[in-house]
Every structure is written in structure tokens, then in C-alpha cells.
C-alpha positions in Angstrom: 0.0 0.0 0.0 1.3 3.4 -0.9 0.4 5.9 1.9 0.7 9.6 1.5 3.9 11.2 2.6 2.4 14.2 4.4 -0.4 12.6 6.4 -2.7 14.8 8.5 -2.1 15.1 12.2 -3.1 11.9 14.0 -2.0 12.5 17.6 -4.6 11.4 20.1 -6.1 8.6 18.1 -6.4 5.1 19.6 -5.3 3.2 16.6 -1.9 3.5 14.9 -1.4 5.7 11.8 -1.0 2.6 9.6 -4.4 1.2 10.6 -6.2 4.5 9.9 -4.3 5.0 6.7 -5.2 1.5 5.5 -8.9 1.8 6.3 -9.3 5.2 4.6 -7.1 4.1 1.6 -9.1 1.0 1.1 -12.4 2.9 1.4 -11.4 5.4 -1.3 -9.4 3.0 -3.5 -11.9 0.2 -3.9 -15.1 1.9 -2.8 -16.4 -0.8 -0.5 -18.9 -0.1 2.3 -17.8 0.7 5.8 -18.9 -2.8 6.7 -16.5 -4.3 4.2 -13.7 -2.2 5.5 -14.6 -3.3 9.0 -14.4 -6.9 7.9 -11.0 -6.3 6.2 -9.6 -4.8 9.4 -11.2 -7.6 11.5 -9.3 -10.2 9.4 -6.1 -8.5 10.4 -7.1 -8.5 14.1 -8.1 -4.9 14.4 -11.6 -4.4 15.9 -13.0 -1.1 14.7 -16.7 0.0 14.5 -18.3 1.2 11.3 -18.9 4.6 12.9 -15.2 5.0 13.6 -14.3 4.2 10.0 -17.0 6.7 8.8 -15.4 9.3 11.1 -11.9 8.6 9.7 -13.2 8.7 6.1 -14.9 12.1 6.7 -11.9 13.6 8.5 -9.0 12.2 6.4 -10.8 11.2 3.2 -10.2 14.3 1.1 -6.5 14.0 1.7 -6.4 10.3 0.8 -8.7 10.7 -2.2 -6.4 13.4 -3.6 -3.5 11.0 -3.2 -5.3 8.2 -4.9 -6.3 10.4 -7.8 -2.8 11.8 -8.1 -1.3 8.3 -8.3 -3.8 6.9 -10.8 -2.8 7.1 -14.5 -4.6 9.7 -16.4 -7.0 9.0 -19.3 -5.5 8.6 -22.7 -7.6 8.3 -25.8 -4.9 6.8 -28.0 -4.2 3.1 -28.4 -1.3 2.1 -30.7 -1.6 -1.7 -31.2 -1.0 -2.5 -34.8 -0.1 -6.2 -34.8 1.1 -8.9 -32.5 3.4 -11.7 -33.5 3.1 -15.0 -31.6 5.5 -17.9 -32.3 3.7 -21.2 -31.8 5.9 -24.3 -32.3 8.3 -22.2 -34.4 5.6 -20.9 -36.7 4.9 -17.1 -36.5 1.2 -16.1 -36.2 0.1 -12.5 -36.7 -2.9 -11.2 -34.8 
């Protein structure tokens, strides 16, 4: 997981920075429900309520969403695939 380099202030939170970062990142990256994120964290041994995840998302979400959008490749309307050559048993086949 690629977490942001300049993360917002997290002093005073019960869970470590990595847990909060993973929960908010997963919520914005894959768009599951808070129940799904709760299940992902429970599989890793972290017991967090859906309300807590919702609070984290509303507080830190804009920062993480900006980081996910920044790291995602931009749209490109061009595709340059002319032909593909595949050798099968020494015989070249063009697609």
C-alpha cells in the first residue's frame, strides 16, 4: 500500500497511523462499504466499528482521495496496437 507522505495530524487517536491509513485508503481506492472495511480490518485482528471508519473517512478522506487520484494514471484516448506476432511451435502467427 502506498500511503501519503504528508499525512494529516493523527495525535490522540487510539489506533496507529498505519491502521487509519489502510482503512481510509481501502475505502477510497476500492469503494467498499464501511462494513466491508470493518471486515478487512477484523481479518487483520483490528476491531473497529463502522462509525469510527466513517469518522476517519470524513476527516482524512479528502487527503487520501487526492493522493489516490494523483497516483492513478490519467485517461489517454490513444491506443497504438498495430499487430502482434506470436510464435507457436516455431511458426509465427500474426494477430
